[in-house]
C-alpha positions in Angstrom: 19.4 -0.9 -14.8 18.8 -4.0 -12.7 17.6 -3.1 -9.2 16.6 -5.7 -6.7 15.0 -5.1 -3.3 15.7 -7.6 -0.6 13.6 -7.9 2.6 15.2 -10.0 5.4 12.5 -11.6 7.5 13.5 -14.1 10.2 10.9 -16.3 11.8 12.4 -15.8 15.3 12.2 -12.6 17.4 12.9 -12.0 21.0 10.9 -8.8 21.6 7.8 -9.9 19.7 7.2 -13.6 18.9 6.6 -14.1 15.2 7.0 -10.4 14.7 6.9 -10.4 10.9 3.6 -12.2 10.9 1.9 -9.8 13.4 -1.0 -8.0 11.7 -1.1 -4.2 11.2 -3.7 -2.4 9.2 -5.3 -5.7 8.4 -2.2 -7.3 6.9 0.9 -9.2 8.3 3.9 -6.9 8.9 5.8 -8.5 6.0 3.1 -7.3 3.6 3.8 -3.6 3.9 7.4 -3.8 2.7 6.6 -6.2 -0.1 3.7 -3.9 -1.2 6.0 -0.8 -1.1 8.6 -2.5 -3.2 6.2 -3.9 -5.8 4.7 -0.5 -6.3 8.1 1.2 -6.8 8.6 2.7 -10.3 12.3 1.8 -10.3 12.7 -1.6 -8.4 12.3 -4.5 -10.8 12.7 -7.5 -8.6 11.5 -8.1 -5.0 12.9 -10.9 -2.9 12.2 -11.9 0.7 15.0 -13.7 2.6 13.6 -16.0 5.3 14.0 -19.2 7.3 10.3 -19.5 8.1 7.8 -21.5 6.0 4.8 -19.3 7.0 6.6 -16.1 6.1 7.7 -17.7 2.8 4.2 -18.7 1.9 2.7 -15.2 2.7 5.5 -13.5 0.8 4.8 -15.4 -2.3 1.1 -14.8 -1.9 1.7 -11.1 -1.8 3.9 -11.2 -5.0 7.5 -11.5 -3.8 10.1 -14.1 -4.6 11.5 -16.1 -1.8 15.1 -17.2 -1.1 15.2 -19.6 1.9 18.3 -18.9 4.1 20.3 -21.5 5.9 20.2 -22.1 9.7 23.6 -20.5 10.2 22.2 -17.2 8.9 19.0 -17.3 10.9 20.0 -16.8 14.5 19.9 -13.6 16.6 23.5 -12.9 15.9 23.2 -13.1 12.1 23.5 -9.7 10.4 21.2 -8.3 7.8 24.2 -8.0 5.5 24.7 -11.7 5.7 21.2 -12.3 4.4 21.7 -9.8 1.6 24.9 -11.5 0.6 23.3 -14.9 0.6 20.5 -13.8 -1.7 22.8 -12.1 -4.2 25.3 -15.1 -4.2 22.4 -17.5 -4.6 20.9 -15.7 -7.6 24.3 -15.3 -9.2 25.0 -19.0 -8.9 21.5 -20.1 -10.0 20.7 -17.5 -12.7 23.9 -15.6 -13.4 21.9 -12.6 -12.1 24.0 -9.5 -11.4 22.0 -6.5 -10.2 23.4 -3.0 -10.4 21.8 -1.8 -7.2 20.6 -3.5 -4.0 17.7 -1.9 -2.1 17.6 -3.2 1.5 14.2 -2.9 3.1 13.4 -3.7 6.7 9.9 -5.1 7.3 10.1 -3.6 10.7 9.4 -0.2 9.1 5.8 -0.8 7.8 5.0 2.9 7.0 7.6 3.0 4.2 6.0 3.7 0.9 7.2 3.3 -2.7 8.0 7.0 -2.9 10.5 6.7 -0.1 12.2 3.8 -1.9 12.3 5.6 -5.3 13.6 8.8 -3.7 16.4 7.0 -2.1 17.4 5.3 -5.3 17.3 8.5 -7.3 19.4 10.3 -4.7 22.2 7.7 -5.0 22.1 7.9 -8.8 21.9 11.7 -9.2 24.6 12.2 -6.6 26.8 9.5 -8.1 27.1 7.9 -4.6 28.0 4.4 -3.5 25.3 4.1 -0.8 22.2 5.9 0.3 20.0 5.7 3.4 16.6 7.1 4.3 16.7 9.7 7.1 14.3 12.2 8.7 14.7 15.5 10.3 16.0 15.2 13.9 15.9 18.1 16.4 16.3 16.5 19.8 19.1 16.9 22.3 20.9 13.7 22.8 22.6 12.7 26.1 25.0 10.0 27.2 25.3 8.6 30.7 28.8 8.2 32.1 30.0 5.5 34.4 29.3 7.7 37.4 25.7 8.5 36.2 26.8 12.0 35.1 25.0 13.1 31.9 27.0 14.4 28.9 25.5 16.3 26.0 26.3 14.4 22.8 25.0 16.8 20.1 24.9 20.0 22.0 26.8 22.3 24.3 25.1 22.3 27.8 25.8 26.0 28.1 24.6 26.8 24.7 21.2 25.3 23.7 20.0 27.1 20.6 16.4 27.1 19.4 15.4 24.5 17.0 15.3 26.9 14.1 18.8 28.2 14.9 20.4 24.7 15.0 22.3 23.1 12.2 20.1 20.4 10.7 20.7 16.8 11.9 19.1 13.6 10.7 17.9 10.4 12.2 18.6 7.1 10.4 15.1 5.7 9.9 16.1 2.1 9.3 13.6 2.0 6.5 15.5 2.1 3.2 19.2 1.5 2.2 20.5 1.5 -1.3 23.9 0.2 -2.3 25.9 -0.4 -5.5 26.1 -4.2 -5.7 29.8 -4.3 -6.7 30.8 -2.3 -3.7 28.6 -4.1 -1.3 29.9 -7.5 -2.4 33.4 -6.2 -1.8 32.9 -4.4 1.5 30.1 -6.6 2.8 28.5 -3.7 4.6 25.6 -1.3 3.8 27.8 1.8 4.1 31.0 2.3 2.0 32.4 5.0 -0.3 30.2 8.0 -0.7 27.0 7.9 1.3 24.1 10.3 0.7 21.0 11.0 2.8 17.5 10.7 1.4 14.9 12.5 3.5 11.5 11.0 4.3 8.6 12.5 6.3 8.9 12.0 10.1 5.2 10.8 10.2 6.3 7.7 8.2 9.1 6.8 10.6 8.2 3.8 12.9 10.3 0.8 13.7 8.7 -2.3 15.3 10.8 -3.5 18.2 8.5 -3.7 21.2 4.7 -4.6 21.5 3.8 -0.9 22.0 5.3 -0.2 18.6 2.6 -2.4 17.0 -0.1 -0.2 18.5 1.5 3.0 17.4 2.1 1.7 13.9 -1.6 0.6 13.7 -2.8 4.1 14.4 -0.3 5.7 12.0 -1.0 3.2 9.2 -4.8 3.7 9.5 -4.3 7.4 9.0 -2.0 6.8 6.1 -4.5 4.5 4.4 -7.2 7.0 5.0 -5.2 9.8 3.3 -4.3 7.5 0.4 -8.0 6.8 -0.2 -8.7 10.6 -0.3 -5.8 11.1 -2.6 -7.1 8.7 -5.3 -10.5 10.3 -5.6 -10.8 12.8 -8.5 -10.2 16.4 -7.4 -13.3 17.6 -9.2 -15.5 14.6 -8.6 -18.9 15.0 -10.2 -20.4 11.5 -10.7 -20.3 7.9 -9.4 -21.3 5.0 -11.5 -22.0 1.6 -10.0 -22.2 -1.9 -11.3 -25.1 -3.7 -9.6 -24.4 -7.4 -8.9 -21.5 -7.8 -6.5 -21.5 -4.1 -5.7 -25.0 -3.2 -4.5 -25.7 -6.9 -3.8 -23.7 -9.7 -2.2 -23.4 -11.3 -5.7 -25.9 -14.0 -4.7 -29.3 -14.7 -6.2 -32.2 -16.3 -4.4 -34.8 -18.5 -6.2 -38.2 -19.4 -4.9 -40.1 -22.5 -6.0 -41.6 -20.6 -9.0 -38.1 -19.6 -10.2 -38.5 -16.0 -9.2 -35.2 -14.3 -8.5 -34.4 -12.0 -5.6 -31.2 -10.3 -4.3 -29.9 -9.0 -1.0 -29.0 -5.3 -0.7 -27.8 -3.2 2.2 -30.1 -0.5 3.6 -27.0 1.4 4.7 -25.9 1.6 1.1 -29.2 3.3 0.3 -28.7 5.9 2.9 -25.2 6.7 1.6 -26.6 7.1 -2.0 -29.3 9.4 -0.7 -26.7 11.6 0.9 -24.6 11.7 -2.3 -27.7 12.8 -4.3 -28.4 15.5 -1.7 -24.8 16.7 -2.0 -25.3 17.2 -5.8 -23.5 14.2 -7.3 -24.8 12.5 -10.4 -25.3 8.7 -9.8 -26.1 5.8 -12.1 -26.1 2.0 -12.3 -24.8 0.2 -15.4 -25.3 -3.5 -15.3 -25.3 -6.5 -17.7 -28.0 -8.0 -15.6 -31.4 -8.5 -17.4 -33.6 -9.1 -14.3 -36.0 -6.3 -13.6 -34.9 -6.2 -10.0 -32.1 -3.8 -11.1 -34.5 -1.2 -12.4 -36.8 -1.5 -9.4 -33.9 -1.0 -6.9 -32.6 2.0 -8.8 -36.1 3.5 -9.0 -36.4 3.2 -5.2 -33.0 4.8 -4.8 -33.8 7.6 -7.3 -30.9 7.0 -9.6 -30.5 6.4 -13.3 -30.4 2.8 -14.4 -28.9 1.1 -17.5 -29.3 -2.7 -17.5 -29.1 -5.6 -20.0 -25.9 -3.9 -21.4 -24.1 -7.0 -22.5 -20.7 -6.0 -23.8 -21.6 -2.3 -24.2 -21.1 -1.1 -20.6 -18.0 1.0 -21.2 -19.5 2.5 -24.4 -22.7 3.3 -22.4 -20.5 5.0 -19.8 -18.8 7.2 -22.4 -22.1 8.2 -23.9 -23.7 8.9 -20.5 -20.7 11.2 -19.7 -21.0 13.1 -22.9 -24.8 13.6 -22.6 -24.3 14.8 -19.1 -21.3 17.0 -19.9 -19.1 15.1 -17.4 -15.5 14.3 -18.2 -14.3 10.8 -17.5 -11.6 12.2 -15.3 -14.3 13.5 -13.0 -16.0 10.2 -12.3 -15.7 7.2 -10.0 -16.6 3.8 -11.4 -17.4 0.9 -9.0 -17.2 -2.6 -10.3 -16.4 -6.1 -9.1 -15.9 -8.5 -12.0 -14.2 -9.0 -15.4 -17.2 -7.4 -17.3 -16.3 -4.1 -15.5 -12.7 -4.0 -16.6 -13.0 -1.7 -19.6 -15.1 0.7 -17.6 -12.6 0.7 -14.8 -9.8 1.4 -17.3 -11.3 4.5 -18.8 -12.5 6.0 -15.5 -10.4 8.4 -13.4 -10.9 6.3 -10.3 -11.8 2.6 -10.3 -13.1 1.2 -7.0 -13.9 -2.4 -6.1 -15.4 -4.0 -3.0 -13.2 -6.2 -0.8 -14.5 -9.4 -2.3 -14.1 -8.3 -6.0 -12.7 -10.8 -8.5 -8.9 -11.1 -8.1 -8.5 -10.3 -11.8 -9.9 -6.9 -11.5 -8.3 -5.8 -8.2 -5.0 -4.8 -9.9 -7.0 -2.2 -12.0 -8.5 -0.6 -8.9 -7.3 2.7 -7.5 -9.1 1.9 -4.3 -10.1 -1.5 -2.8 -12.8 -1.0 -0.1 -12.7 -2.7 3.3 -16.3 -3.9 3.0 -17.8 -6.6 0.7 -20.4 -6.0 -2.1 -23.9 -5.7 -0.7 -22.5 -5.5 2.8 -21.6 -1.9 3.2 -19.1 -1.3 0.4 -21.3 1.3 -1.3 -21.9 3.1 2.0 -18.1 3.1 2.8 -17.4 4.8 -0.5 -20.3 7.3 0.0 -19.0 8.2 3.4 -15.5 8.6 2.1 -16.6 11.0 -0.7 -18.8 13.0 1.8 -16.0 13.4 4.3 -13.6 14.6 1.5 -16.3 17.1 0.3 
């Protein structure tokens, strides 16, 4: 089944200038919708519709395709549906591309994750519906103000206000995810037609960005979400952490004096984190291809096992070490940063990399740290593990 997600993202915005480029959780707003779409298990094409060159450039950087929309579809009065129609029509004309389903994502809902997208798609398919939308549980009383300032209850009888648990369930349209059968959408030109089903998503992930205060609220929520995601990727029965050395415990630089003697830069904070992990009972080791004796000397000072000069045998050494210590690979974390760590990352339950790891290995990582190698990355991971414990 061909399923395309389309993310409309205009450059202009009245409430928040350049809204879709505002940073939340360390990334531009547009990033979060692209990331959620690309991590979907069902969506197989992600397209951003925009009139803005900066948004287009960032969207491509983060892995989305871009369809530039004409000026007449870029004003405040242009509907989201017009952008969706333009993308589908353009792809039909250029590629003879006819998707079965359209997923409409709004980048003003940055807390949306791939699970929300997949759940909405599955709901439409299993219920044999024409459209689906993401909703969350709603339990508030809604009022409307009449012309004479008199308040009228919309979803309740003013004389009968039942407790929350006694009320019939109601749902709030989150604005995060919409799914439509393409054929019907192209005919009706609207996101709702035929049979519409509701896909529930947790209320803690409901946040639309319309006003500046929404950016602050979303920042707090997304930080908590990222923290939870980091905890979730760690092995449930974590027993050991294995580190590469260069680029993980160091800043990946080497210093030479006039005699040609090499030295490296390490972070003392990393050392304290390792000391705490050892005290907490975790097994720790360094496995490195580096031949310089500085690796062994640093490990000796830290009090952890060291395997260096490994060449191409790092992953085999990791397997052997696990067997000899009666530790299952599903119970370890491996921290690497470059292509010679890829095999070890693949066989480990949880692969972790510093923020400045090589771009080729980042896709293999279950967790990308906020700090760089030799500049607090190891301590960040140690603190995360200790907090989880």
